[in-house]
C-alpha positions in Angstrom: -16.5 -25.3 58.4 -12.8 -24.2 58.2 -11.8 -27.6 56.7 -14.5 -27.2 54.0 -13.2 -23.8 53.1 -9.6 -25.1 52.9 -10.7 -28.0 50.7 -12.6 -25.6 48.4 -9.6 -23.2 48.3 -7.3 -26.1 47.4 -9.6 -27.2 44.6 -9.7 -23.7 43.2 -5.9 -23.4 43.3 -5.4 -26.8 41.6 -8.0 -25.9 38.9 -6.2 -22.6 38.2 -2.8 -24.1 38.0 -4.0 -26.8 35.6 -5.8 -24.4 33.3 -2.9 -22.0 33.2 -0.3 -24.7 32.4 -2.2 -26.3 29.4 -1.1 -25.2 26.0 -3.0 -25.4 22.8 -1.3 -27.4 20.1 -1.5 -25.8 16.6 -1.0 -28.1 13.6 0.5 -26.2 10.7 0.1 -27.7 7.2 3.1 -25.9 5.7 6.6 -26.9 6.7 8.7 -24.3 8.4 11.2 -22.3 6.2 14.9 -22.9 6.3 16.6 -21.7 9.5 18.0 -18.2 9.4 21.7 -17.9 10.3 22.1 -15.2 12.9 25.2 -13.3 13.9 25.5 -13.6 17.6 25.8 -10.4 19.5 28.5 -10.1 22.2 28.1 -12.5 25.1 26.3 -10.8 28.0 28.0 -12.8 30.7 30.8 -15.4 30.9 28.2 -18.0 31.9 25.8 -17.1 29.1 24.4 -19.7 26.6 23.1 -18.8 23.2 19.5 -19.9 22.5 19.1 -20.1 18.7 16.3 -18.3 16.9 13.4 -20.3 15.4 10.3 -20.0 13.3 7.0 -19.5 15.1 3.6 -19.9 13.5 1.4 -16.8 13.6 -2.1 -18.1 13.4 -3.7 -14.7 12.8 -1.4 -13.9 9.8 -1.3 -17.5 8.7 2.5 -17.4 8.2 5.8 -18.2 10.0 7.6 -15.4 11.8 11.2 -15.4 12.9 11.9 -15.3 16.7 15.5 -14.0 17.2 18.0 -15.9 19.2 19.2 -14.6 22.5 21.7 -15.1 25.3 20.5 -16.7 28.5 22.4 -17.4 31.7 23.1 -21.1 32.1 21.0 -22.8 34.7 23.2 -24.6 37.2 23.8 -28.3 36.4 21.3 -28.2 33.5 21.6 -28.7 29.8 19.6 -26.8 27.2 17.5 -29.0 24.9 16.6 -26.8 21.9 13.1 -26.5 20.5 12.2 -28.0 17.1 9.4 -28.4 14.6 8.1 -32.0 14.5 6.2 -33.4 11.5 3.1 -35.4 12.5 0.2 -36.9 10.5 -1.9 -33.8 11.2 0.8 -31.3 10.3 3.8 -29.6 11.8 3.9 -28.8 15.6 6.4 -26.8 17.6 8.1 -28.5 20.6 9.5 -25.8 23.0 13.1 -25.9 24.1 13.8 -26.4 27.8 16.5 -26.7 30.5 17.0 -30.4 31.4 
């Protein structure tokens, strides 16, 4: 009985983690506007790295909105790969930036 409960609990946890980690891809027909040049505020820490701002698609308003850049503390032994818009046959999609 206990092993069946453990198996069921494991399946529920895996199901929740899979459903929470999936992201919906939105294809945008319009290309993103030109990047906005931002003035960087003062560095928050000696080990901080500037993450550039980018355009995000607002599906409700049917337009691009600007997400401001920000400072982030460097992840030890990692390199930031910046996000970017990618053109596909179905439209433009956003690829998130990440620490590699």
